[in-house]
C-alpha positions as CSV (number, residue, x, y, z in Angstrom):
1,M,-5.1,-13.8,-2.5
2,Q,-3.4,-17.0,-1.8
3,K,-1.1,-16.8,1.5
4,E,2.2,-18.3,-1.1
5,T,1.6,-15.1,-3.2
6,R,1.3,-12.9,-0.2
7,E,4.8,-14.3,1.2
8,S,6.0,-13.8,-2.1
9,V,5.3,-10.1,-2.4
10,V,6.9,-9.4,1.2
11,N,9.6,-11.5,0.4
12,F,10.5,-9.5,-2.9
13,F,10.0,-6.2,-0.8
14,S,12.0,-7.3,2.3
15,K,15.3,-7.4,-0.1
16,A,14.7,-4.0,-1.5
17,K,16.0,-0.9,0.4
18,P,13.0,0.3,2.6
19,G,11.6,3.6,0.9
20,K,7.4,4.9,0.5
21,I,5.7,2.3,-1.1
22,L,1.6,3.5,-2.4
23,D,-0.4,0.2,-2.7
24,V,-3.2,0.7,-5.1
25,P,-5.7,-0.4,-4.5
26,S,-5.0,-1.3,-0.8
27,G,-8.0,-3.4,0.0
28,S,-7.8,-4.8,3.5
29,A,-4.5,-3.1,3.8
30,W,-3.1,-6.5,4.4
31,L,0.6,-5.3,3.1
32,S,0.8,-2.4,5.9
33,K,1.1,-4.9,9.0
34,S,4.2,-6.4,7.2
35,M,6.1,-3.5,5.1
36,K,5.5,-1.3,8.8
37,T,7.5,-3.8,10.7
38,K,10.3,-3.8,8.2
39,G,11.0,0.4,8.5
40,W,8.8,0.8,5.0
41,D,6.8,4.1,5.0
42,Y,3.0,2.6,3.7
43,Y,0.4,4.6,2.1
44,G,-2.6,3.5,0.9
45,V,-5.4,3.9,-1.5
46,D,-8.8,2.1,-2.5
47,L,-12.2,3.5,-3.7
48,Y,-13.9,1.3,-0.9
49,A,-11.6,1.7,2.2
50,D,-12.5,1.8,5.8
51,L,-10.4,4.4,7.2
52,S,-12.5,3.9,11.0
53,N,-9.1,2.0,12.2
54,S,-6.7,3.6,10.0
55,D,-4.2,6.7,9.7
56,S,-6.3,8.9,7.7
57,D,-2.9,10.9,5.8
58,R,-1.8,7.3,4.7
59,F,-5.0,5.7,4.0
60,K,-7.2,7.8,1.2
61,V,-10.4,7.1,-0.2
62,A,-9.7,7.8,-4.2
63,D,-10.9,6.2,-7.8
64,I,-7.9,5.3,-9.1
65,N,-9.3,6.0,-12.5
66,K,-8.8,9.3,-11.7
67,T,-6.3,11.6,-9.6
68,I,-4.7,10.1,-7.0
69,P,-4.6,12.7,-3.4
70,F,-0.8,12.6,-3.3
71,D,1.6,14.9,-5.2
72,D,3.4,13.2,-8.4
73,Q,7.1,11.3,-7.3
74,T,6.1,11.1,-3.6
75,F,6.8,7.7,-3.6
76,N,9.3,4.9,-4.4
77,Y,7.7,2.0,-4.9
78,F,3.9,1.0,-6.0
79,A,2.2,-1.8,-5.5
80,C,-1.1,-3.3,-7.1
81,L,-2.0,-6.5,-5.6
82,E,-5.6,-6.2,-5.0
83,G,-7.1,-4.9,-8.2
């Protein structure tokens, strides 16, 4: 993803009230780094997620074509940037 696109996404969410955000598919989870510093409660799901360096409660390996491992109405925002 281009730098300008990433900056636009972060700018968009920076103007919103912080809450729980689900990033599907999260890819490298680049969005988490920006959102956590701004008070967001970030969660990610990806089919090929590397959970070795992450909080496993917040990052899940899952196929988004099936049921994801979070309850309905858990999140205030949804991002789909890597899919």
